[in-house]
N, C-alpha and C positions, 0 to 999 in steps of 0.2 A: 797943266793944272787949270788953265782958263777954260779949256774945252770940257774937262771933267766937271768943273763948277757950273758951266752953262747947261750941260746935260742934266746935272742934278737939279738945277733950278726948273728946267722944263718938266722933269718927272714930277717934282713936288707940285708944280702948278697944275699939271694934268690930274694928279691925285686929288688936289684940293677941289677942282671943278667937279670931279666925280663924286667925291664925298659929300659935297654940299649941294648937289643938285636936288630939287624938291622931291623927285621920285625916289630918292635914296633915303629919305628921312625915316621911313617906317618899315623898311623891308630889308632883310639880310638873308633871304632864302632864294635859291635858284628858281623856285616855283611857288607862288603864293597860294595856289590852289591845286588840289589833287582830285581828280574825278575817279572814284573807285570803280573797278570792274565788278561785274556780278560775281565773279569768282572770288574777288577780295571780300565782298560783303558776306558771301556764303561761308567763306573760310573763317571769318571773325565770329560769325554766329555759331558755327560749329565749335569754335574754341571756347566761347562763353559757356556752351552746354557742357563741355568737358570739365571746365572749371567748377561749374555748379555741381556736377556729379561728384567731384572730389570733395567739395565742401560737405555734401550730404554724407559721404563716407566717413569723413573725419569728425563731424559734429557730435556723434554719440560718445566719442572718446573724451570729450570735455568733462563729462560727469563721471566717467569710469576710471580714468587714469588717476593715480594718486599713490597712496601707500608710501609717501615720502620720496617718490621719484620726481623731484623738482625738474630735472633735466627733461624728462619725457613730457610732463605737463606743460612746460615752457615751450617745447618744440611743437606740440599740438597747437597751442595758442599762436605761436609764430606762423605756422602754416595756414591756419584759418584766417588770420589777419592778412597775410600775403596773398592768398588766393582771392580774398575779398577785394584787395587792391587791384589785382589783375582783372577781376571781373569789371570793376569800375573803369579801368583804363581801356579795356577792350570795348566797353559800351560807348565810351567817349569817341573811340575810333570809328564807330558806325555813324555818329552824328556829332562831328567836332563842334565843341563850344566851350567857352570858359578858359581858353588858352590865350595865345598871343594874337590870334586871328589869322595866322599863317598856317594853313592846314597841313602842308608838307612838314614843316618844323614840328608842329604839335603832334602829328601822327607818329613821327619818328621818335619823339620823346616818350609818348605814352606806350608805344609798342616796345621800345627799348626797355622801359621799366617792367612791363608785363613779361618780357622774356626773362628778366633776371630774377623775378620773384620766386619762381619755382626752384631755381638753383639755391636760393637762400633757405627755402623750406627743406630741401634735400640736405643741406649742410646742418641745419638744426636737428634733423632726425638721425643723422649719422651717429652711430655709437649708442643709440637708445634701444629700447625694446624692439625687436625685429618685427613684431606683428604689425604695428602701424606702418613702418617703413615698407614692408612687403606689400601691404594693402594699396599704397598710393604711388610708389615710385614709378611704376609703368605709366600711370596716368599723368604724373608730372612730366615725364619724357614726351608723352603725346602732346600735351599743351605746349611745351617748349618748341617742339617741331612745328606745330601749327602757327605759333606766333612768329617764328623765324621765317616762315614762308610769306606771311603778310608783310613783315618788315622788309623782306627782300624786294617785294613789289614797290613799296614806297621808296626805297633807296634807289631802285632802278629808274623810277620816275624823276627823282632828284638829279640823277646823273645826266639823264637825257636833256633836262631842261637847261643845263648850262650853269654858269657861275652866278653866285648871288651878288646882290648889291651890298654896298657898305653903309654903315651908319655914321652919322656925324661924329668926328673924333674929339668932341668937346670934353675936356676933363671934368667939367662940372655938370654934365648933362644928366637928365633923367630918362628912363626908358619912355618911348613915345606912347606906349599904351597905359602908362601910369595915370590914374585919375588926378584931376587938379586938387581934389580934397586931400588925397594921399601925399601929394607933393607938399602941400602946406603943413601937413602933420610932420613930415620928415625934415622940413626946413625949420620948423619951430624948435627953439632951444628946449622948451618944456611943453610938449604936446599935452592937451587936456585929456586925461584918462577917462575911460568909461567906468572903471572900477579901480580900487586901490587895495593892494595886499600889504599888510603890516603885521608883524609878529606881536606888537604891543597893543593890538586891538584898535588902533586909531584909523584903520581902513575898513573896507567892506568885508574883507576876508583875512584870515590869519595864515592860510597856506596858499601856495600857487595852484595846487590841484583843485581846491575849491573854486577859485576864480575861473580856471579853465573849464571846469564842468558846468559852471553857470553861464558861460558865454553862449551867444546864439549859435545855432547850427545852420550851415549852408547859407551864410550871410555874405552878400556882395559888398556890404558896408564895412569899412575898417573898424575893428573893435580893439581899443587900447587898454591893456592891463599894465598898470604901474606897480612895480614891486619895490617897496622901500628897502633900504639897506638892512642887511641881516644875513645870517646863514640859515638857509631853508633846507633842512635835512629830509628830503623826500624824493621819490622818483616820479617825475612828471610825464604824463603822456597826453599829447594833443592828437586826438583821433581824427580820422579822415573827414568827418563832417564839420569840423571846426575850421571854417574857411576864414582867411583874412584877419587872423589875430596878429596883434602887435604887442610885444612884451618889452617894456622899458624898465631898466633898473636905475639905481643911483650912481652907477659907475663900475668899472672893472675892479673886482676885489671888494667892493662894498656890498653889492647885491650878489649873493653866491648861492647857487643851487647845488647841493652836494649829496652824493650817493656812494655806495661801495659794493654794488653787486658785481659778481665776477663768474667766470667760467669754472674756476676751481671750486667755488662755493655752490655749484649746481645749476647756475643759470645758463641758458644759451647765450652766445655772443649777442645776438639780436635783442634778447630780452634783458641784457645786463645794463642797458643805457640808463644813465641818470635822468636824461632829458630826451624824450622821443617825440617827434612831430611828423604827422602825416597829412594834416589839413593843408590845402594849397594856399599859397600867398602869405606864408608866415614871415614875420619880421621880428628879429631880436636885436636889441640895442642896449649898450651900456650895462652889461651884466656878465657874470662868470658862471661857468658850469664845470663841475669836476667829478671825477671818479677817484676815490681815495683808496681803492683796494690794494694798490701797490704792485710792483713788478712781479712779486712772487705769486700773485693770483692770476697771472697771464691775461687772457682776454677780459677786458673790463672797460666798457664803452662809457664815455662821458656824454657825448651828443650823438644821436642817430637822427638823420633827416631823410624823409621821403616826401617832403613838401615841394611841390612844383612851383617854380617862380618864387623861390624863397630867398631871403637875405639875412646875413648875420653881420652886424655893423658895430664896431667898437666893443667886441666881446672877447672874453678869454675862455679857452676850452682846455682843461688840464686832465692828464691821465698818464698812463704808461703804455702798455700794449693795447693797440686798437682804441686810441683816444677818440677819434672822430670818425664815425661811420657815415660817410656821405653815400647813403645806400642807393638812391635812385632819383631820377628826374633832374630838373635844372635848378642849380643853386649858385649863390654868389656870396663870397666872404670878403669883407673890406675892413682893413685896419684891425684885424683880429690877431690875438696871440694864441698859438696852439703849441702845446708841449706834449711829448710822448717819446716812446722808444721803438719797439718792434711794430711795424705797420701802423705808425701813428695816425696817418690819414689813409683810410681805405674805403672800399665800396665801389659802386658802379654808377654814380651820378655823373651828369655833365656839369662840372663845377669849375668855377673860376675863382682864384684867390688873388686879390690885389692888395698891395701895400700891407701884407700880413707879416708877422714875425713867427717863424717856425723854429722852435727850440728843441733840439734833441736832449733827452735826459739820460741819466745813468741807468742802464738796464741791469739785469742779472749778469753775473760774471761770465756765463757761457753764452750770452746773447750778443747778436749784432743788431745795430739799429738800422731799420729801413724806414725812412720818413714817409714813404707812400707804398701802397699795395693796391693799385687800381685793378678793377675786376671786370673789364670788358671781355665777354666770352664769344661775341659774334661780330664779324667785321662790319655789319650793317648797323650796329648800334651807334647812337649819336654820342656816346659817353666818353669820358676822359677827364683828367685833371690838368688844369693850366694855372701855373704860378707866374705872376707878373709883378714886378716892382717889389718883390718880397725880400725879407732878410732871413736867410737860413743859417742859423748859428746853433749854439749849444749852451746849456747851463754850466756853471763853473765846476760842478762836481764831475761832469762828463769830461771836460777838458783835462782835469787832473788825472783821470783814470784812462784816458786815451782809448776809449771804446771805438771800435770800427763803426762808422756811420756812413750810410749810403743814401742817395736821393730816392731810391725806390727799388722794388723787386716785383716781378710779374706774377700776381696772384692768379690771373686767368690768361688764357691763350692770346688774347688780343689787347692786353694791357696797354693803356695809352696815357702818358704823362709828359708834360713839357715844362721846363723852367726857362723863363725869358726875362731879360733885363733885371735880374735879381742879384743880390749879394749872397755869395756862397762862402761861408766861413771855413776856418781851417780844420773843423771837425770832419768835413767831407773827405772821404778817401779819394786818392788819385784816380781809381777806377770809376768812381762816380756811382755805379749801379751794381746791384747784387743779383746773382741768379737765384731762382727759386729752388730748383732741383735739377742738376745736370744741365742738359741742353733745352729743357722745357721752355717753350715760348720765345726763345731768343731770336728766331727768324720771323715770328708773326707779331711780336709786340711793336709798339712805336714809342720810343723814348727820345726826347729831343732837348737840346740846349741852344739858346740863342742870346748872344750879347750879354752874358752874365759877367760878373766881376767879383773880385775878392780872392783870398788865398786858396779857396777850394774850387775855383772856377776853371783852372787850367785843363785843357782838353788833350794835352800830349799823351797822357797815360790812361785815357778813358777806355772802357771796354770796346772790343772789336766786333760786337755782335752786328749782324746784318740789320737788325731792327733798331739799332741805335743811330741817331742822326745829330751830327754837329751842324746845326742849321746855319746856312750862310745866305740863303735866298730870302729876300724880303717878302716875296709873294707867298712863300711857304710859311713864314712866321706869322703872317697876317691871319692865317687859318685858325690860330689859337688865341686870338684876341677876343674880347667880349663881343664885338660886333660880328665876328666871322667864325666863332669857335665851332669846329667840327663839321666839315663837309656839307655845306649847303643848308644848314638849319638856322633858324632864327633863335639865337640864344641871348635873350635880354635878361641879364642876371639879377633882377631885383624887383621888388615892389616898392622901391623908394630910395635907395642909397645912391649917392653920386658915384660916378664911375668913369674910367678912361676907356673909350670905345676901341681905340686902336693902339698903334705903337708910338712911342715918343722918342725923339732924338735930341 
């Protein structure tokens, strides 16, 4: 026992020295810089050309589709928005700026997002009028192939460079790249807003949408929108040029943004979101977002996020199927409440959830709950979901009906999800995880559990898939912490919330 204790002390001391060394303070990537080859640059330019060609092909359909076909018009809008995002992300990859300052990490994030956008476009068009789909599906596949090639080069560079450095594991630290002004805003109990939204007319605007539309575009300065308590029945969209917005409410359940769009009612899943954000650096704090369509309307998103380096702090996100669409790029959720049923949290972002409460709700009688459906489709993408210090439980009506509830199922071939140091309640089935269909992705996914506790945390009867991992190695678990999440990338998960960088014991 004394020898084991001494060894443990030595290991902790060594880790402490590594973690707190000055050169580790701002880097968690195996290579801070990437020198692109001429082939890489040429490939990215060719990809941008292909994306622009697809946009040109699709644009005329904006004014011609209609006749009551909401699904088709929504799909066309989805594809144009997604292709536009891909074009921006690819352009950033030619001349990296505006990210974390670590080119390898930023390039992998942007190219991972650009790779997934075409897949979402494909899904939106599936089942619609065949003319549009036939026109662009081949082009979508070409773009996907070209992006995958560029992403592979970045990933190969990361692997060659070796292991990344760690960030300071201070539980009250801020990301090193966060500006001092933003730190003061987030530390303030009541940050001074730039504008106020109030339904009673006492503010600058009466709707959230009006305030968002009036916000400056492409601003490097934090712009604070304070939304007073009330129920705002609107669908809010923060477009890609609205950078660094911060939205603050009066508290969870007090400031509520509510919508009811759904797949059954004709919307695409992507377009069903009550609240959608694409502008980078977004922060939400002390508010609630919900989709009230109900379980019988199937896919009905409350929040969809494509905002890079975004954070959701002290928020609640409510829905049933497909509640939270963490669609792409780097996201952080801290002390949030998320409720849902089938694929409650889904998408292909690189997302960390810390100190969050995840509640499974009662679904339709023929449904099984899967709390996650992560959508990584390429092994070189930096994406995945990591849950740390969370409480995974259920609502009282679910417990009463004993619905089968699972931690997740593999939406795409390389689905990646890890639960660490979290409480897993008795609603979780002993198998833990649910197959999507037959043997699909069971060998290529990565599902992991590390040091969880609670009645649903037992590992004895977990699935036996080769892609499932009962993690016992500290070094392996560290890969899914905020400071180290996902194979050599710098994933700093906020533009301002306090976070835990590593593991705690």
